[in-house]
N, C-alpha and C positions, 0 to 999 in steps of 0.2 A: 947825114945830119938829120936829126929828128927833133921836133919841138914838142916838149912835154908841157902842157898847160895844167898846172897843179892848182886846184882851188879848194879851199875849205868850204864845206857845205854840200849837201845833197838834198834831193827832194825840193828843188827850187820851183818857183811858180812856172806854169806851163810856158808862158811867154818868154821867160829867161832860157829855158831849155831849148825851145824852138829857135829863138834868136841865135843862141850860141851855135847850135847844130847847123843852122842855115849858112853861117859864114864859114864854119870849119869845113863843111862839105864842098864849098866852092874852091878851096885850095887844092892844087894839083898834087899828084903823087910825088912830084919832085920837091914838095914842101910839106911833108907830112906833119900833122899835128895830132897828138893824142891827148884827150882830156882825162885827167885823173882827179876824181872827187875824193876829198879827204873828209871823213865824218867830223863834224864839229864836236868838240868836247862838251859834255853836259853843262848847262848853265842853270842857275837858279838863285834863290835868295841866299845871301851870305857866301856866294862862291868866291874863291880866291882866283881873281882874273889872271894873275901872274902864273899860277899853276895851270890854268886852262890854256894860256898861250904856250907854255912849255910843252904840254901834252900835244897840242896841235903841231908845234914845231918838230917834235920827234916823229910824228906821222908824216909830215911833209918831207923831212930829211930822208926817210925810208923810200919815198917815192921819187926822189931826185936821181936820175941816171948817173952812174959812176962817171966822173970826169966832166960832167955837164957844166956849161956856163950857167950861172944862176942870176936871173933878173927878178928882183922883188918889186912888187907894186906896193907903194907906201906913200902916205900923204907927205912924208918928209923927203921924198925922193926928188930927183932931178926932172924938170919938165922936158918933154920930148915932143917935137911936132911930127907931123906925118912923114915929112921928108927924112927926118932923123930915124924914124922907125924903119923906113924903106932902106936907108943906108945900113943900118944895123942888120937887117934881114939879109941884105946882099953880102955883108961881111960874114955872117953866120954860114950862108950857103957856100961861100968860097972856103972858109976855114974847115967846114965839115964836122965840127964839134957839136955834140948835142947841146940843146938849150933848154933850160927849165924856166918857164915863166910862172912865178908864184904869186897867187892871190891868197892872202892870209884870211883869218877869221874876222868877224865883225868887231872884235876888240883889238885888232892889230896882231902883230907877231912878237914872239919872244926876241930879246936882245941877241941871243945866240944865232937865230936865223938871220937877223939883220946883219950881223957880223959875217956870216957865211956867204952872203950874197956878193957876187962880183960887181953888180950894179943895182942901184935902187932908182926906180922911175916913179914919177907921180903922174897920174892920169889927169888930174884937175885940181884946181884950188877949191872946188866945190866938194861938199860931202855927198858921196854917191851911195845909193842903196846897194847893198852887197850883190844881189842878183844882177843888177845892171852892170856892175864892173866886169863880170864874166862875159856878157854880151859885148861890151865895149872893147875888151881886149881881143875877142875873136874878130870883131869887125875891123879893128885897126891892123890886125895881122893880115887879113885879106886885103885891106886897102894898101898896106905896105907892099905886099906881093904884087898887086896890080900896078902900083907905081913903078916898082922895080922892073916889071915886065912891059912897061909902056901900054898897059891895058887901059881902055877908056873909062873904067869905073871911077877913077880919081879925077876930079876936075878942079881947076884952080880958078 
């Protein structure tokens, strides 16, 4: 089982890169996570946002490992607490199937990608800056792993 963290955007602020890498490097070899950055489609005045989302969705689709379970992060998704993340991670480890965690672009994702997802999770009712989402997902993965392993990182 491998986790593919697929995120639209590259050349993020240094704090976002450092934060993401800090949590991903804490994960053990038994819970491998690979970050795949998808270049955002060009945006500008009079851009067709639906076309932008379609272009990004096509790039994301190419990055999803064949046969992987796809978890999409979207504001319309289901709320998941830390224990539910840990339970899902445990299920993934037992199942052995690759998992793709998908963070779309700043304008959201195309309908086709939303339909392709096996599950859609919401990180917060708040609107979050795009770079922070990547750090938050990496931290929650590490927290879920630590909870699953009875590691003292997570406290209640």
